[in-house]
Structures are given as C-alpha cells and as structure tokens.
C-alpha positions as CSV (number, residue, x, y, z in Angstrom):
1,M,0.0,0.0,0.0
2,E,1.1,3.5,-0.8
3,K,0.4,6.5,1.5
4,K,0.3,10.2,0.3
5,E,0.4,13.0,2.8
6,L,-1.4,16.2,1.8
7,T,-2.2,19.6,3.4
8,C,-5.8,20.3,2.6
9,I,-6.6,23.6,0.9
10,G,-10.4,23.1,0.9
11,C,-11.0,25.3,3.9
12,P,-8.9,27.5,6.2
13,L,-8.1,24.7,8.7
14,G,-5.3,23.2,6.6
15,C,-5.8,19.6,7.8
16,Q,-3.0,17.1,7.4
17,I,-4.6,14.3,5.3
18,T,-3.4,10.8,4.6
19,V,-4.6,9.1,1.5
20,T,-4.0,5.3,1.3
21,L,-3.8,3.8,-2.2
22,E,-3.6,0.3,-3.4
23,N,-3.0,-0.4,-7.1
24,D,-3.8,3.3,-7.8
25,S,-7.2,3.0,-6.1
26,I,-8.1,5.0,-3.0
27,V,-8.6,2.7,0.0
28,S,-9.0,5.4,2.6
29,V,-8.8,9.1,3.4
30,A,-8.0,10.1,7.0
31,G,-7.2,13.3,8.9
32,N,-9.8,15.6,7.4
33,T,-12.2,17.5,9.8
34,C,-14.8,18.5,7.2
35,P,-16.3,16.8,4.0
36,R,-14.4,19.2,1.8
37,G,-11.1,17.6,2.9
38,E,-12.0,14.2,1.7
39,T,-13.3,15.6,-1.6
40,Y,-10.0,17.6,-2.0
41,A,-7.8,14.7,-1.2
42,R,-9.6,12.3,-3.6
43,K,-9.3,14.8,-6.4
44,E,-5.7,15.8,-5.6
45,V,-4.4,12.2,-5.9
46,T,-6.4,11.2,-9.0
47,A,-6.8,14.4,-11.1
48,P,-5.3,17.5,-9.5
49,E,-6.5,20.9,-10.8
50,R,-5.5,24.5,-10.2
51,V,-6.7,28.0,-10.8
52,V,-4.0,29.9,-12.8
53,T,-3.3,33.6,-12.2
54,S,-1.0,35.8,-14.2
55,T,-0.8,39.2,-15.9
56,V,-0.9,40.4,-19.5
57,T,0.2,43.7,-21.0
58,V,-2.5,46.4,-21.4
59,L,-2.1,49.3,-23.9
60,D,-3.7,52.7,-23.7
61,S,-4.2,52.6,-20.0
62,S,-4.2,55.7,-17.8
63,L,-2.2,54.0,-15.0
64,D,-1.6,50.3,-15.5
65,T,0.8,48.5,-17.8
66,C,-0.2,45.0,-16.6
67,L,-3.7,43.5,-16.3
68,P,-4.2,40.8,-13.8
69,V,-5.9,37.7,-15.2
70,K,-7.0,34.3,-14.0
71,T,-8.7,31.2,-15.2
72,D,-12.5,31.3,-14.5
73,G,-12.3,27.7,-13.2
74,T,-9.7,25.1,-12.5
75,I,-7.6,23.4,-15.2
76,P,-5.7,20.2,-15.0
77,K,-2.4,20.7,-13.2
78,G,-0.5,19.2,-16.2
79,K,-1.8,22.1,-18.4
80,I,-0.5,24.9,-16.3
81,F,2.7,25.5,-18.3
82,S,0.7,25.3,-21.6
83,C,-1.7,27.9,-20.2
84,M,1.2,30.2,-19.2
85,Q,2.7,29.8,-22.7
86,A,-0.7,30.8,-24.2
87,L,-0.6,34.0,-22.1
88,K,2.9,34.9,-23.1
89,G,2.9,37.8,-25.5
90,I,-0.9,38.6,-25.0
91,T,-1.6,42.3,-25.2
92,V,-5.0,43.9,-24.7
93,K,-6.2,47.4,-25.3
94,A,-7.9,49.4,-22.5
95,P,-10.6,49.8,-21.5
96,V,-11.0,46.3,-19.9
97,R,-13.6,45.4,-17.4
98,T,-13.4,42.8,-14.6
99,G,-14.7,39.5,-16.0
100,D,-13.9,40.3,-19.7
101,V,-12.7,37.2,-21.5
102,I,-9.1,37.5,-22.5
103,I,-8.6,34.0,-23.9
104,E,-11.5,31.6,-24.6
105,N,-11.1,27.9,-23.9
106,V,-7.5,28.2,-23.0
107,C,-5.5,25.1,-24.2
108,G,-8.8,23.2,-24.9
109,T,-9.7,23.0,-21.2
110,G,-13.1,24.6,-21.6
111,V,-12.0,27.3,-19.2
112,D,-11.6,31.0,-20.1
113,I,-8.9,33.4,-19.0
114,I,-10.6,36.5,-17.6
115,A,-9.6,40.0,-16.4
116,T,-9.6,40.4,-12.6
117,K,-9.4,44.2,-12.6
118,T,-11.1,47.1,-14.5
119,V,-8.5,49.2,-16.4
120,E,-9.7,52.5,-17.9
121,Q,-8.5,53.9,-21.2
122,N,-6.0,56.8,-21.2
123,L,-7.9,59.9,-22.4
C-alpha cells in the first residue's frame, strides 16, 4: 500500500490528510475534519486541478501597464505550463472590465482566462 500526505486547501483549517492507495485505487482518506477535505484529497491524488493567475500587457491605460488575469475555473495541473505559454505575449487594449474574457477555452480546457481588474483607457 502507498500513502500520500497532503495539506488540505479546501478550507482555512489546513488539515493534514493521509490518502492510502492500493494499485492506484483510493482505499481510505484520513485526517480531514470536514467533508471538503475528503473531496479535495480524492481529487488531488487522482486528477489535480488548479486556478492559474498571471498578468498580460495592457495598452492605452491611464495608469496600469499590466492587467491581472486568471482562469475562471480550474484546469488540469498538467496544463499549467501550456496555459502560461498561451498567455505569453498577449496584449489587450484598454478599457478592460473585470470579467472580460481575454482567452476563450485556454488550451482546450473549456476554461476561459478573464480579467480580474477594471482598467480604464488613457484619455
């Protein structure tokens, strides 16, 4: 049997969780104090996903030269570098509003990259 030790990020408690696997199948999950911990642990050892945050260049802005962006959902952990590569060299023109889609369906994940800040145009 194989054991994986995780620190849960499902809630602020940060429980130390032990996942026991046998032949790549989960046998048990222990150490979580809430149901979110078990859900997190099961997903983390079988198909980990992450939210990606970054910045892109914004043109014609009154103050900012960088626009913070993020995925509007989680993507497979193995696609993080591809996602970052897709963001490399992206430039947007102000004005941009929070929630505007910067890249649709990034790397075929079904998840969009969206703006996380409103940036006004330089007048």
